[in-house]
Backbone as CSV, one residue per row, in Angstrom:
resi,resn,N_x,N_y,N_z,CA_x,CA_y,CA_z,C_x,C_y,C_z
1,MET,-92.342,-102.962,200.740,-91.723,-103.478,199.538,-92.689,-104.392,198.789
2,ALA,-92.472,-104.554,197.526,-93.339,-105.379,196.694,-93.170,-106.851,197.062
3,GLU,-94.131,-107.690,196.637,-94.021,-109.108,196.946,-92.778,-109.694,196.289
4,GLN,-92.362,-110.876,196.766,-91.068,-111.448,196.395,-90.853,-111.629,194.895
5,ASN,-91.893,-111.968,194.127,-91.669,-112.181,192.691,-91.923,-110.918,191.876
6,SER,-92.109,-109.793,192.575,-92.223,-108.523,191.863,-91.354,-107.487,192.549
7,MET,-91.047,-106.435,191.826,-90.168,-105.381,192.316,-90.682,-104.052,191.825
8,LYS,-90.594,-103.053,192.690,-91.018,-101.706,192.310,-89.787,-100.829,192.168
9,CYS,-89.643,-100.226,191.006,-88.515,-99.351,190.691,-89.075,-97.983,190.305
10,VAL,-88.690,-96.951,191.058,-89.164,-95.591,190.794,-88.003,-94.754,190.266
11,VAL,-88.239,-94.055,189.165,-87.205,-93.217,188.552,-87.524,-91.748,188.825
12,VAL,-86.539,-91.039,189.401,-86.686,-89.607,189.673,-85.535,-88.855,189.012
13,GLY,-85.677,-87.554,188.921,-84.630,-86.720,188.334,-85.252,-85.478,187.730
14,ASP,-84.417,-84.538,187.358,-84.896,-83.283,186.773,-85.753,-83.540,185.535
15,GLY,-86.614,-82.577,185.222,-87.404,-82.655,184.004,-86.495,-82.667,182.783
16,ALA,-86.875,-83.426,181.777,-86.185,-83.489,180.478,-84.817,-84.154,180.507
17,VAL,-84.503,-84.938,181.557,-83.223,-85.667,181.539,-83.340,-86.991,180.788
18,GLY,-84.564,-87.415,180.479,-84.733,-88.645,179.710,-85.295,-89.811,180.501
19,LYS,-85.989,-89.538,181.599,-86.548,-90.617,182.419,-87.565,-91.445,181.635
20,THR,-88.483,-90.760,180.976,-89.525,-91.458,180.221,-88.924,-92.234,179.058
21,CYS,-87.997,-91.632,178.335,-87.330,-92.335,177.224,-86.615,-93.581,177.731
22,LEU,-85.972,-93.464,178.885,-85.277,-94.593,179.503,-86.244,-95.754,179.699
23,LEU,-87.407,-95.463,180.281,-88.377,-96.512,180.593,-89.081,-97.046,179.356
24,ILE,-89.453,-96.163,178.437,-90.140,-96.623,177.222,-89.195,-97.446,176.358
25,SER,-87.977,-96.974,176.176,-87.011,-97.693,175.351,-86.716,-99.072,175.939
26,TYR,-86.594,-99.146,177.264,-86.313,-100.428,177.920,-87.513,-101.370,177.835
27,SER,-88.708,-100.857,178.091,-89.875,-101.736,178.183,-90.497,-102.086,176.833
28,THR,-90.254,-101.264,175.796,-90.898,-101.519,174.498,-89.920,-101.687,173.337
29,ASP,-88.619,-101.450,173.578,-87.616,-101.454,172.502,-87.890,-100.373,171.456
30,HIS,-88.575,-99.318,171.871,-88.913,-98.216,170.959,-88.491,-96.907,171.611
31,PHE,-87.780,-96.062,170.863,-87.357,-94.768,171.389,-88.365,-93.695,170.988
32,PRO,-89.005,-93.037,171.969,-89.969,-91.983,171.631,-89.250,-90.732,171.136
33,GLU,-89.652,-90.230,170.010,-88.948,-89.104,169.390,-89.372,-87.735,169.911
34,GLU,-90.609,-87.627,170.441,-91.023,-86.294,170.883,-91.146,-86.239,172.400
35,TYR,-90.846,-85.069,172.951,-90.848,-84.872,174.396,-92.231,-84.450,174.874
36,VAL,-92.786,-85.249,175.785,-94.040,-84.896,176.441,-93.787,-85.007,177.935
37,PRO,-93.851,-83.888,178.668,-93.584,-83.953,180.111,-94.512,-84.945,180.804
38,THR,-93.948,-85.731,181.699,-94.687,-86.772,182.412,-95.323,-86.207,183.667
39,VAL,-96.507,-86.698,183.990,-97.063,-86.466,185.322,-96.770,-87.736,186.108
40,PHE,-97.355,-88.856,185.713,-97.003,-90.163,186.260,-97.310,-91.209,185.208
41,ASP,-96.518,-92.247,185.166,-96.760,-93.340,184.245,-96.140,-94.601,184.819
42,ASN,-96.690,-95.746,184.457,-96.169,-97.020,184.937,-95.968,-97.965,183.763
43,TYR,-94.946,-98.808,183.892,-94.657,-99.835,182.898,-94.337,-101.111,183.657
44,LYS,-94.532,-102.253,183.014,-94.207,-103.523,183.665,-93.399,-104.373,182.691
45,VAL,-92.313,-104.957,183.197,-91.430,-105.780,182.373,-91.079,-107.039,183.155
46,ASP,-91.105,-108.190,182.494,-90.646,-109.426,183.133,-89.152,-109.568,182.901
47,VAL,-88.421,-109.802,184.003,-86.961,-109.905,183.942,-86.547,-111.273,184.466
48,LYS,-85.690,-111.970,183.707,-85.168,-113.273,184.152,-83.969,-113.048,185.057
49,VAL,-84.028,-113.654,186.240,-82.907,-113.610,187.180,-82.626,-115.055,187.562
50,GLY,-81.568,-115.615,186.981,-81.286,-117.035,187.199,-82.441,-117.856,186.650
51,ASP,-83.050,-118.676,187.523,-84.182,-119.500,187.084,-85.525,-118.874,187.464
52,LYS,-85.495,-117.629,187.949,-86.725,-116.948,188.360,-87.083,-115.839,187.375
53,THR,-88.371,-115.571,187.296,-88.850,-114.425,186.531,-89.401,-113.409,187.514
54,VAL,-88.903,-112.199,187.422,-89.330,-111.119,188.309,-90.148,-110.127,187.495
55,SER,-91.302,-109.759,188.043,-92.127,-108.733,187.409,-91.641,-107.379,187.916
56,LEU,-91.008,-106.618,187.031,-90.429,-105.328,187.398,-91.422,-104.215,187.069
57,GLU,-91.919,-103.556,188.122,-92.849,-102.443,187.961,-92.031,-101.158,187.889
58,LEU,-92.111,-100.474,186.773,-91.337,-99.253,186.545,-92.252,-98.043,186.691
59,TRP,-91.890,-97.147,187.594,-92.693,-95.955,187.865,-91.939,-94.727,187.379
60,ASP,-92.571,-94.010,186.473,-92.015,-92.770,185.935,-92.590,-91.608,186.745
61,THR,-91.781,-90.608,187.027,-92.256,-89.464,187.808,-91.951,-88.155,187.088
62,ALA,-92.647,-87.120,187.499,-92.432,-85.789,186.930,-91.331,-85.087,187.706
63,GLY,-90.379,-84.505,186.992,-89.280,-83.813,187.653,-89.558,-82.348,187.939
64,GLN,-90.608,-81.804,187.339,-90.888,-80.380,187.488,-91.380,-80.056,188.900
65,GLU,-91.013,-78.857,189.379,-91.380,-78.420,190.729,-92.881,-78.421,190.958
66,ALA,-93.658,-78.204,189.923,-95.117,-78.162,190.059,-95.672,-79.467,190.635
67,TYR,-94.889,-80.550,190.528,-95.361,-81.856,190.994,-94.693,-82.297,192.297
68,ASP,-94.056,-81.368,192.998,-93.350,-81.711,194.236,-94.251,-82.360,195.285
69,GLN,-95.517,-81.973,195.343,-96.440,-82.551,196.329,-97.009,-83.888,195.861
70,LEU,-97.146,-84.049,194.567,-97.748,-85.251,193.994,-96.756,-86.408,193.859
71,ARG,-95.528,-86.083,193.470,-94.514,-87.101,193.166,-94.291,-88.111,194.302
72,PRO,-94.185,-87.659,195.571,-93.910,-88.611,196.654,-94.987,-89.671,196.868
73,LEU,-96.162,-89.495,196.265,-97.199,-90.519,196.383,-96.759,-91.827,195.731
74,SER,-95.777,-91.760,194.844,-95.292,-92.979,194.182,-94.185,-93.673,194.980
75,TYR,-93.705,-93.068,196.060,-92.544,-93.599,196.774,-92.798,-94.801,197.697
76,PRO,-93.967,-94.918,198.358,-94.138,-96.045,199.282,-93.937,-97.402,198.608
77,ASN,-93.377,-98.327,199.378,-93.156,-99.717,198.947,-92.207,-99.862,197.766
78,THR,-91.305,-98.903,197.599,-90.329,-98.980,196.508,-89.161,-99.867,196.914
79,ASP,-88.755,-100.743,196.005,-87.603,-101.619,196.250,-86.299,-100.956,195.838
80,ILE,-86.336,-100.141,194.775,-85.120,-99.481,194.286,-85.505,-98.174,193.582
81,PHE,-84.722,-97.151,193.851,-84.892,-95.864,193.171,-83.742,-95.681,192.186
82,LEU,-84.039,-95.101,191.046,-83.009,-94.685,190.101,-83.065,-93.164,190.036
83,ILE,-81.954,-92.509,190.384,-81.876,-91.057,190.234,-81.202,-90.797,188.890
84,ALA,-81.968,-90.227,187.970,-81.464,-90.003,186.611,-80.966,-88.570,186.438
85,TYR,-79.870,-88.461,185.709,-79.334,-87.154,185.312,-78.865,-87.291,183.871
86,SER,-78.730,-86.189,183.175,-78.227,-86.228,181.805,-76.705,-86.098,181.826
87,CYS,-76.023,-86.963,181.093,-74.555,-86.923,181.007,-74.053,-85.601,180.431
88,VAL,-74.937,-84.878,179.735,-74.524,-83.623,179.105,-75.206,-82.404,179.740
89,ASP,-75.704,-82.573,180.965,-76.340,-81.467,181.693,-75.864,-81.501,183.145
90,ARG,-74.834,-80.721,183.415,-74.202,-80.734,184.740,-75.172,-80.343,185.853
91,ASN,-76.077,-79.405,185.586,-77.043,-79.014,186.626,-77.901,-80.194,187.058
92,SER,-78.324,-81.002,186.097,-79.143,-82.172,186.438,-78.339,-83.152,187.290
93,PHE,-77.035,-83.223,187.040,-76.158,-84.087,187.838,-76.023,-83.542,189.260
94,LEU,-75.767,-82.254,189.388,-75.631,-81.647,190.716,-76.927,-81.763,191.513
95,ASN,-78.049,-81.779,190.817,-79.341,-81.913,191.493,-79.612,-83.317,192.015
96,CYS,-78.735,-84.274,191.718,-78.889,-85.618,192.287,-78.937,-85.543,193.814
97,GLU,-78.188,-84.620,194.389,-78.207,-84.457,195.849,-79.581,-84.014,196.326
98,LYS,-80.198,-83.102,195.592,-81.553,-82.644,195.935,-82.533,-83.811,195.869
99,TRP,-82.403,-84.627,194.829,-83.298,-85.781,194.680,-83.073,-86.782,195.802
100,TYR,-81.829,-86.991,196.161,-81.540,-87.910,197.262,-82.202,-87.422,198.552
101,LYS,-82.091,-86.127,198.830,-82.693,-85.575,200.060,-84.206,-85.767,200.061
102,GLU,-84.830,-85.595,198.899,-86.279,-85.816,198.819,-86.608,-87.275,199.111
103,LEU,-85.874,-88.191,198.489,-86.128,-89.617,198.717,-85.897,-89.986,200.179
104,GLU,-84.816,-89.473,200.737,-84.473,-89.779,202.127,-85.568,-89.303,203.080
105,SER,-86.141,-88.141,202.812,-87.174,-87.610,203.712,-88.466,-88.430,203.654
106,TYR,-88.709,-89.136,202.548,-89.919,-89.954,202.422,-89.653,-91.445,202.632
107,TRP,-88.407,-91.827,202.801,-88.045,-93.243,202.934,-88.599,-93.786,204.238
108,GLU,-89.367,-94.886,204.160,-90.085,-95.417,205.315,-89.180,-96.146,206.300
109,ASP,-88.212,-96.898,205.804,-87.376,-97.756,206.656,-86.083,-97.037,207.019
110,LYS,-86.131,-96.272,208.110,-84.969,-95.464,208.511,-83.810,-96.320,209.030
111,SER,-84.052,-97.628,209.220,-82.988,-98.500,209.738,-81.974,-98.888,208.661
112,ARG,-82.279,-98.600,207.413,-81.335,-98.918,206.329,-81.342,-97.794,205.301
113,PRO,-80.245,-97.679,204.542,-80.163,-96.582,203.568,-81.183,-96.734,202.436
114,VAL,-81.480,-95.620,201.806,-82.379,-95.623,200.650,-81.714,-96.447,199.544
115,PRO,-82.388,-97.479,199.027,-81.787,-98.286,197.955,-81.857,-97.533,196.624
116,LEU,-80.686,-97.165,196.100,-80.711,-96.374,194.870,-79.468,-96.562,194.023
117,PHE,-79.617,-96.215,192.749,-78.523,-96.146,191.784,-78.598,-94.794,191.094
118,LEU,-77.454,-94.282,190.686,-77.422,-93.098,189.829,-77.351,-93.578,188.383
119,VAL,-78.129,-92.943,187.517,-78.140,-93.334,186.106,-77.931,-92.102,185.235
120,GLY,-76.819,-92.093,184.512,-76.544,-91.032,183.547,-77.214,-91.372,182.234
121,THR,-78.086,-90.498,181.762,-78.810,-90.730,180.508,-78.151,-89.945,179.365
122,LYS,-78.616,-90.199,178.173,-78.161,-89.493,176.959,-76.664,-89.690,176.693
123,LYS,-76.177,-90.881,177.002,-74.758,-91.182,176.795,-74.346,-91.005,175.333
124,ASP,-75.285,-91.245,174.418,-74.973,-91.106,172.986,-74.569,-89.679,172.624
125,LEU,-75.025,-88.690,173.402,-74.699,-87.293,173.085,-73.261,-86.921,173.445
126,ILE,-72.601,-87.772,174.233,-71.198,-87.510,174.593,-70.320,-87.497,173.340
127,THR,-70.722,-88.255,172.335,-69.936,-88.326,171.096,-70.515,-87.444,169.986
128,SER,-71.535,-86.671,170.306,-72.155,-85.790,169.312,-71.358,-84.490,169.202
129,GLU,-70.846,-84.212,168.009,-70.065,-82.981,167.794,-70.904,-81.737,168.084
130,GLU,-72.160,-81.775,167.692,-73.057,-80.632,167.910,-73.235,-80.367,169.411
131,THR,-73.457,-81.427,170.178,-73.627,-81.282,171.630,-72.341,-80.793,172.273
132,MET,-71.216,-81.353,171.852,-69.928,-80.938,172.420,-69.651,-79.462,172.131
133,GLN,-70.028,-79.018,170.938,-69.842,-77.614,170.565,-70.685,-76.702,171.459
134,LYS,-71.944,-77.098,171.694,-72.833,-76.304,172.558,-72.280,-76.230,173.979
135,LEU,-71.800,-77.362,174.482,-71.222,-77.379,175.832,-70.009,-76.454,175.902
136,LYS,-69.161,-76.545,174.875,-67.948,-75.718,174.834,-68.301,-74.231,174.826
137,GLU,-69.296,-73.867,174.026,-69.732,-72.464,173.945,-70.229,-71.945,175.292
138,ASN,-70.792,-72.839,176.102,-71.320,-72.458,177.419,-70.336,-72.750,178.553
139,ASN,-69.077,-73.042,178.191,-68.050,-73.385,179.187,-68.476,-74.534,180.097
140,GLU,-69.111,-75.533,179.517,-69.559,-76.699,180.274,-68.870,-77.942,179.738
141,THR,-68.893,-78.986,180.543,-68.307,-80.267,180.138,-69.295,-81.382,180.457
142,VAL,-69.050,-82.547,179.862,-69.887,-83.710,180.174,-69.580,-84.174,181.595
143,VAL,-70.499,-84.919,182.168,-70.296,-85.491,183.501,-69.508,-86.785,183.322
144,SER,-68.331,-86.859,183.927,-67.476,-88.043,183.776,-67.953,-89.175,184.688
145,MET,-67.542,-90.401,184.358,-67.866,-91.550,185.207,-67.235,-91.386,186.580
146,GLN,-66.040,-90.799,186.633,-65.372,-90.596,187.920,-66.216,-89.682,188.818
147,GLU,-66.737,-88.607,188.248,-67.603,-87.704,189.021,-68.859,-88.434,189.486
148,ALA,-69.428,-89.248,188.603,-70.639,-89.996,188.945,-70.357,-90.986,190.068
149,GLU,-69.199,-91.652,190.009,-68.835,-92.604,191.063,-68.655,-91.901,192.404
150,GLU,-68.063,-90.712,192.376,-67.893,-89.941,193.612,-69.247,-89.528,194.179
151,MET,-70.161,-89.117,193.309,-71.505,-88.735,193.758,-72.234,-89.956,194.322
152,ALA,-72.098,-91.099,193.657,-72.752,-92.324,194.132,-72.269,-92.675,195.534
153,LYS,-70.961,-92.541,195.755,-70.389,-92.811,197.077,-70.961,-91.853,198.115
154,LYS,-71.014,-90.586,197.754,-71.526,-89.541,198.649,-72.978,-89.811,199.052
155,LEU,-73.769,-90.334,198.119,-75.187,-90.588,198.371,-75.445,-92.014,198.853
156,ASN,-74.367,-92.765,199.092,-74.481,-94.151,199.555,-75.304,-94.997,198.576
157,ALA,-75.124,-94.732,197.288,-75.849,-95.459,196.244,-75.201,-96.819,196.002
158,GLY,-75.987,-97.730,195.450,-75.475,-99.057,195.126,-74.517,-99.038,193.953
159,GLY,-74.477,-97.922,193.230,-73.578,-97.790,192.088,-74.074,-96.723,191.137
160,CYS,-73.361,-96.583,190.025,-73.772,-95.621,189.000,-73.478,-96.215,187.635
161,MET,-74.302,-95.849,186.683,-74.169,-96.342,185.322,-74.529,-95.230,184.356
162,GLN,-74.071,-95.353,183.131,-74.469,-94.431,182.074,-75.066,-95.256,180.946
163,CYS,-76.077,-94.694,180.298,-76.716,-95.431,179.210,-77.318,-94.466,178.195
164,SER,-77.761,-95.026,177.103,-78.460,-94.259,176.075,-79.769,-94.972,175.754
165,ALA,-80.881,-94.288,175.968,-82.178,-94.857,175.605,-82.316,-94.912,174.088
166,LYS,-81.635,-93.997,173.400,-81.740,-93.918,171.937,-81.034,-95.092,171.262
167,THR,-79.782,-95.353,171.652,-79.029,-96.453,171.034,-79.160,-97.747,171.842
168,GLN,-79.695,-97.651,173.032,-79.848,-98.735,174.003,-78.519,-99.215,174.592
169,GLU,-77.452,-98.478,174.351,-76.162,-98.833,174.943,-76.254,-98.736,176.469
170,GLY,-75.964,-99.840,177.139,-75.968,-99.874,178.600,-77.351,-99.882,179.229
171,LEU,-78.399,-99.836,178.422,-79.764,-99.717,178.941,-80.203,-100.950,179.731
172,LYS,-80.061,-102.120,179.142,-80.467,-103.352,179.824,-79.645,-103.547,181.097
173,ALA,-78.373,-103.186,181.047,-77.486,-103.353,182.207,-77.967,-102.546,183.410
174,VAL,-78.548,-101.366,183.166,-79.063,-100.535,184.261,-80.094,-101.321,185.061
175,PHE,-81.062,-101.897,184.366,-82.149,-102.580,185.050,-81.719,-103.947,185.573
176,ASP,-80.815,-104.624,184.859,-80.276,-105.890,185.373,-79.567,-105.661,186.701
177,ARG,-78.750,-104.614,186.768,-78.028,-104.319,188.016,-78.982,-103.945,189.130
178,ALA,-80.003,-103.168,188.808,-80.985,-102.765,189.818,-81.719,-103.986,190.371
179,VAL,-82.158,-104.875,189.486,-82.871,-106.083,189.910,-81.960,-106.970,190.746
180,ASN,-80.728,-107.185,190.291,-79.791,-108.021,191.053,-79.484,-107.423,192.416
181,PHE,-79.381,-106.098,192.493,-79.133,-105.411,193.755,-80.258,-105.705,194.750
182,VAL,-81.504,-105.599,194.288,-82.655,-105.872,195.158,-82.671,-107.339,195.564
183,MET,-82.396,-108.240,194.619,-82.374,-109.678,194.935,-81.324,-109.986,196.004
184,GLU,-80.145,-109.364,195.878,-79.092,-109.570,196.877,-79.527,-109.052,198.240
185,GLN,-80.197,-107.897,198.266,-80.687,-107.353,199.535,-81.723,-108.276,200.159
186,ARG,-82.622,-108.788,199.342,-83.660,-109.694,199.859,-83.043,-110.963,200.421
187,THR,-82.029,-111.480,199.736,-81.358,-112.687,200.211,-80.669,-112.415,201.540
188,ALA,-80.008,-111.263,201.647,-79.302,-110.906,202.884,-80.266,-110.694,204.043
189,GLU,-81.466,-110.194,203.755,-82.439,-109.901,204.807,-83.306,-111.101,205.162
190,ALA,-83.309,-112.137,204.311,-84.157,-113.306,204.562,-83.670,-114.045,205.799
191,PRO,-84.616,-114.546,206.608,-84.196,-115.306,207.790,-83.488,-116.582,207.358
192,SER,-82.517,-117.000,208.158,-81.781,-118.221,207.812,-82.725,-119.407,207.897
193,GLY,-82.430,-120.433,207.151,-83.310,-121.592,207.032,-83.237,-122.541,208.209
194,GLY,-83.253,-122.032,209.407,-83.202,-122.887,210.597,-84.512,-123.616,210.814
195,CYS,-84.488,-124.583,211.687,-85.653,-125.393,211.986,-86.520,-124.677,213.018
196,CYS,-87.833,-124.772,212.852,-88.745,-124.096,213.767,-89.828,-125.077,214.183
197,THR,-90.076,-125.181,215.468,-91.122,-126.061,215.971,-92.183,-125.215,216.644
198,ILE,-93.425,-125.419,216.245,-94.527,-124.686,216.860,-95.279,-125.642,217.755
199,LEU,-95.420,-125.286,219.036,-96.119,-126.154,219.994,-97.499,-125.648,220.282
């Protein structure tokens, strides 16, 4: 795991679900308009937690199968994983299980569960008439929060959230919850402040 005043957060999920937009929009307040498939990218953001400032290292990964051997190189020393899916792409949601299995197989500390959250992206498209029409034509529906909560439970995730990188609705909350989750885990794992005498 990263040192105490820093945290490593790795985002995984199918290609084109919005992982890069999620990270760029959060770290720069700018929404990238064109899609460029990611191989690997890193961002750093300072986050205030109470009276502390935490340096949050954000790792973007490629969702395409071509990078299956390369992607796990970013997994060591991760404090929290975000499994991203698109709220308007059911296949990407169902693939959360596949992503969990990949993370679990590379997770170093088998004594505790993989620390993760599910993140539904593209929440703004849920209200888009054009998107709803396309889904209807293909006999598909949006992924509901109830379904996401059930999946989070199944994967033993710390929770699930939905956000929009485009409008930034719920975006800051995703990372605030992730940081607070890690801080709570660190506090729970820290040795109690008992007295120690060295002879």
